[in-house]
Structures are given as C-alpha cells and as structure tokens.
C-alpha positions in Angstrom: 1.8 28.3 -3.1 -1.8 27.4 -2.3 -3.8 28.9 0.5 -7.3 27.6 1.5 -9.1 30.4 3.3 -11.7 29.5 6.0 -14.1 31.9 4.3 -15.4 32.7 0.8 -13.0 34.9 -1.1 -14.1 37.2 -4.0 -10.8 38.5 -5.4 -12.6 41.3 -7.3 -14.4 42.7 -4.2 -11.6 42.4 -1.7 -9.0 44.0 -4.1 -11.4 46.6 -5.5 -10.1 49.5 -3.2 -6.7 49.1 -4.8 -8.0 49.4 -8.4 -8.5 52.5 -10.5 -10.1 51.2 -13.6 -8.0 51.2 -16.8 -5.7 53.7 -15.1 -4.4 51.0 -12.8 -1.1 49.9 -14.1 0.0 48.3 -10.8 -3.0 45.9 -10.6 -4.5 44.0 -13.6 -6.6 40.9 -14.2 -5.7 39.1 -17.4 -7.9 37.0 -19.7 -7.1 33.8 -17.7 -8.6 35.3 -14.5 -5.2 35.9 -12.9 -4.9 39.1 -10.9 -1.4 40.7 -11.0 -0.3 43.1 -8.3 3.0 45.0 -8.5 4.1 46.8 -5.4 7.0 48.5 -3.6 7.7 46.8 -0.3 10.3 47.5 2.4 12.3 44.6 0.9 12.2 46.0 -2.7 9.8 45.7 -5.6 7.7 42.6 -6.2 4.9 41.1 -8.3 2.1 39.0 -6.9 -0.1 36.8 -9.0 -3.4 35.4 -7.6 -5.9 33.0 -9.0 -8.9 31.5 -7.2 -9.7 27.9 -8.0 -13.2 26.4 -8.1 -12.6 24.4 -4.9 -12.0 27.7 -3.0 -8.2 27.5 -2.9 -6.2 30.6 -3.8 -3.0 30.0 -5.9 -0.3 32.6 -5.4 3.1 33.2 -7.0 5.5 36.1 -6.6 8.7 37.5 -8.1 11.2 40.2 -7.3 13.0 41.3 -4.1 9.7 41.6 -2.3 8.3 38.2 -3.3 8.7 36.6 0.2 6.9 39.4 1.9 4.1 39.4 -0.8 3.6 35.7 -0.5 3.5 35.7 3.3 1.0 38.6 3.2 -1.5 36.9 0.9 -3.9 35.9 3.8 -4.0 39.5 5.2 -4.3 40.9 1.7 -7.4 38.8 1.1 -9.0 39.6 4.5 -7.9 36.8 6.8 -7.0 39.3 9.6 -10.2 41.2 9.3 -12.4 40.8 12.4 -16.0 42.0 12.2 -17.2 40.2 15.3 -18.2 43.4 17.0 -20.1 44.8 14.0 -23.8 45.5 14.5 -26.0 46.8 11.7 -27.9 49.8 13.1 -29.8 50.6 9.9 -31.9 48.2 7.8 -30.1 49.3 4.7 -26.8 48.2 6.2 -28.3 45.0 7.4 -29.6 44.2 3.9 -26.2 45.0 2.4 -24.4 42.7 4.9 -26.8 39.9 4.1 -26.2 40.4 0.4 -22.5 40.6 0.7 -21.5 38.0 3.4 -18.0 37.6 1.9 -17.1 41.3 2.1 -13.8 41.6 4.0 -11.3 44.4 4.4 -7.9 43.4 3.0 -4.5 44.8 4.0 -1.5 45.3 1.7 0.9 45.7 4.6 2.7 48.6 3.0 2.1 52.4 2.9 4.1 54.0 0.1 2.2 53.1 -3.1 -1.2 53.9 -1.6 0.1 57.1 -0.2 1.1 58.2 -3.7 -2.3 57.3 -5.1 -4.2 59.0 -2.2 -2.2 62.3 -2.5 -2.9 62.3 -6.3 -6.6 62.0 -5.5 -6.6 65.1 -3.2 -9.2 67.6 -4.2 -9.4 66.7 -7.8 -11.7 64.8 -10.1 -11.2 61.0 -10.2 -10.3 61.0 -13.9 -7.7 63.7 -13.3 -6.0 61.7 -10.5 -6.2 58.4 -12.5 -4.5 60.2 -15.5 -1.7 61.4 -13.2 -1.3 58.0 -11.5 -1.1 56.2 -14.9 1.5 58.8 -16.2 3.7 58.5 -13.2 3.6 54.7 -13.1 4.2 54.4 -16.9 7.1 56.8 -17.1 8.7 56.7 -13.7 7.7 53.3 -12.3 9.6 50.1 -13.1 8.6 47.1 -15.2 7.1 44.5 -12.8 9.3 41.5 -12.0 8.2 38.2 -13.4 6.0 37.1 -16.3 3.1 39.5 -15.9 1.3 41.5 -18.5 3.6 43.9 -20.4 2.0 47.1 -19.1 2.1 46.0 -15.4 4.3 48.5 -13.6 5.7 48.9 -10.1 4.7 52.5 -8.9 7.6 55.0 -8.7 9.7 54.8 -5.6 10.4 57.6 -3.2 13.9 58.1 -4.8 12.3 58.2 -8.3 9.8 60.9 -7.3 12.4 63.0 -5.6 14.5 63.0 -8.7 11.8 64.4 -11.0 12.3 67.9 -12.3 9.4 70.4 -12.4 8.5 69.8 -16.0 7.8 66.1 -15.5 5.4 66.8 -12.6 3.7 69.4 -14.9 3.4 66.8 -17.7 1.9 64.3 -15.3 -0.7 67.0 -14.3 0.4 67.2 -10.7 0.0 70.7 -9.1 2.5 72.2 -6.7 0.4 71.4 -3.6 0.2 67.7 -4.3 3.7 67.6 -5.6 5.0 69.1 -2.3 3.1 66.6 -0.2 4.6 63.7 -2.2 8.1 65.1 -1.9 7.6 65.7 1.9 6.5 62.0 2.2 9.3 60.7 0.0 11.9 62.2 2.3 10.7 60.2 5.2 9.1 57.2 3.4 10.8 54.4 5.3 9.6 55.8 8.6 6.0 56.0 7.3 5.8 52.2 7.0 5.7 52.1 10.9 2.0 53.2 10.6 1.2 49.6 9.6 2.5 48.4 13.0 0.8 51.2 14.9 -2.6 50.8 13.1 -5.8 52.5 14.0 -6.0 56.1 15.1 -2.3 56.0 16.1 -1.2 54.8 12.7 -3.3 57.5 11.0 -1.8 60.2 13.3 1.7 59.0 12.4 1.0 59.5 8.7 -0.4 63.0 9.4 2.9 64.2 10.7 3.9 64.7 7.1 2.8 68.2 5.8 0.2 67.6 3.2 -1.2 64.4 4.7 -4.5 65.2 6.4 -7.5 63.3 7.7 -8.8 62.3 4.4 -5.5 61.1 2.9 -4.5 59.2 6.1 -7.8 57.4 6.1 -7.4 56.4 2.4 -4.0 55.0 3.1 -5.1 53.2 6.3 -8.0 51.5 4.4 -5.5 49.9 2.0 -2.4 49.5 4.1 -3.9 47.8 7.2 -7.6 47.4 6.3 -8.6 49.9 9.0 -12.3 49.2 9.7 -12.9 52.6 11.3 -11.0 55.0 8.9 -13.7 57.0 7.3 -12.7 59.4 4.5 -13.9 62.6 6.0 -13.5 65.5 3.6 -14.5 63.4 0.6 -16.6 64.9 -2.2 -18.9 61.9 -2.6 -18.9 59.8 0.6 -20.9 62.1 3.0 -23.7 62.5 0.4 -23.8 58.8 -0.3 -24.0 57.9 3.4 -26.5 60.6 4.1 -28.9 59.5 1.3 -28.5 55.8 2.2 -29.0 56.2 6.0 -31.2 59.3 6.3 -32.6 59.9 2.9 -31.0 63.3 2.5 -27.7 65.0 1.6 -25.3 65.6 4.5 -21.9 66.9 5.3 -19.0 65.5 7.3 -20.5 66.5 10.6 -23.8 64.8 9.6 -22.0 61.7 8.4 -20.0 61.5 11.6 -23.3 61.6 13.6 -24.9 58.9 11.4 -21.9 56.6 11.6 -21.2 57.1 15.3 -23.1 54.0 16.4 -20.8 51.9 14.1 -17.5 52.8 15.8 -15.0 51.1 15.6 -16.4 49.8 12.4 -17.5 53.0 10.7 -15.5 52.4 7.5 -16.9 48.8 7.3 -20.4 50.3 7.3 -19.4 52.6 4.4 -18.0 49.7 2.5 -21.3 47.7 2.9 -23.2 50.7 1.5 -20.8 51.0 -1.4 -21.0 47.3 -2.1 -24.8 47.5 -2.2 -24.5 50.1 -5.0 -25.3 53.3 -3.0 -23.8 56.4 -4.6 -24.0 60.1 -4.4 -27.0 61.3 -6.4 -25.9 62.7 -9.7 -27.2 66.2 -9.8 -25.7 69.6 -9.5 -22.2 70.7 -10.8 -19.4 68.3 -11.1 -15.8 68.9 -10.0 -14.2 70.8 -12.9 -11.6 68.8 -14.7 -8.3 70.7 -14.8 -5.5 69.9 -17.1 -2.4 71.3 -15.3 -0.3 70.3 -18.4 -2.0 73.1 -20.3 -1.2 75.7 -17.7 
C-alpha cells in the first residue's frame, strides 16, 4: 500500500524511540533504506516494511497474522494522529528546537506488550546492560519475523514464551529477579494491558501501573511508544531530569525540579522533552556512571 501523509515524514526520527542501536533485533533498516519492524499484536505476530519515496509517499507492506493491523496502523505509527495544536514553547531553547525540527511527531505503535518488555528491562540499569538482555531474549526466545525481512529480524518473545523460561535462561540473559518478576506479573495479564491504548493519557498509564513492578517511569516509557502520549514524562530517569534542567535552567535538577520546569507545557510535557532531545541536549558527562553489572557472572 501507499500512503501520502499531509506532513513531512522522517522515518528515522519518528521511529527513533523504538530503536536500541545494534541491539534492536525487532526494528532494522537495510541497505536499500527499507525499515523493518517486527511486532506482537493482539492478532498475532507481524512484520511491517516501510520506505519513504522522494515524492513524499510512504510505501508499506506487511506479513504474518498481524499484517492487517500493522498496515492500518501505519498513519498513527508515523504520527498522523499526533496533535500539537495546543503546544506553546515557553523557553527560547524549546522554540529554537521546534523551528529546527518542524517534522517532529509522536508516533503510536498501538500495542503495549513489546514496549513493556523493553521498558522493564531498562529499569534501573545501564543502557548497554538492558540492550544486551533485550537482544538475548529476542534472539533466543523470540520468533523469526514473518516475510522476507533481514535474517536477524525477530519478533520479541510473547507472554507465553517468557512465562515458560526456567531460571537459568533469565540468568543467562542478565535479567535480575526484580525485573524478571515484573515481566512475569505482566505476562499473566498481558491481553488486558492492551486496553491502556484505548484509555490513553493518565488513565492508560494508571491501568498499566496496576501490575506490580510497573511504576511511573515504566508506564511513561510504554505510553510514549504505545499511544504517543505527549504528556508522559519519564520521571525517575537517570538522565532526563539533568538534561531538562541544564537545557531549560542551566543547572542540574531532580524530578521535582524537572516537574516545575515542565509544568507550563502540560499536557505536552513529553513533547517538550522530545524537542530538547532532538536538538541534541544531553545530560552533561561528568561524575560516576551507572555501574555495569553482568548478572550472568553472579
């Protein structure tokens, strides 16, 4: 199918929240410029292939049991449902970022499970550690992606697959007991969690937080990807408060300080954060880093 958006689409930018560098086995871009996304959907696994043409059209094809859902969800995935009409830049740095990135849009995958697994794996650990676990679980316990995609493209493990893993496989993947327990808690009620996409906003995040082990940070990370929540800020993050503080106030801050700085942007606080990130603002690199822990050696 071909879809012609009414706005400029940058596939790399709109899909960037879904990627985790070389550790992303569920989303890849090949040498032809085709982006491949393998997902679990309520209809079953599916693969989506996307390519943007020079005339602005987006070409999409899909395979697997979830193909119809994936194809119908292409506009939302690429930001067609994102409405920034009420957004006002209250800081010059945000205004400059918005002018520099007029095509920035918040995409929505329309599903919860895959992004829940990734978010839980990223709880309170270094990024490299989480990516290593994500890659290990996808490679060993995910499924080959339907269709003609790259050989290493994998559908992330299903709730049933994770529930069947014995302890030593979790250990080999470097997943500690706390994150493992959160994933198993979510796997037991996974079909019900998809309702969060219908509820959306604060209510959708609250629905996710009924699962033990899913807190404010994890629910926000899921909401950002599942329904493109423009107000879901990752409170409790190691990097985001410092990045926001330095960008907006010129100094390091904590969650409380970040909440105060972002308050004028509600209900678009996460959109403001995305503009800052797109402009290249990061947490200053000084002081101790999160210690990398290899749970497989314990």
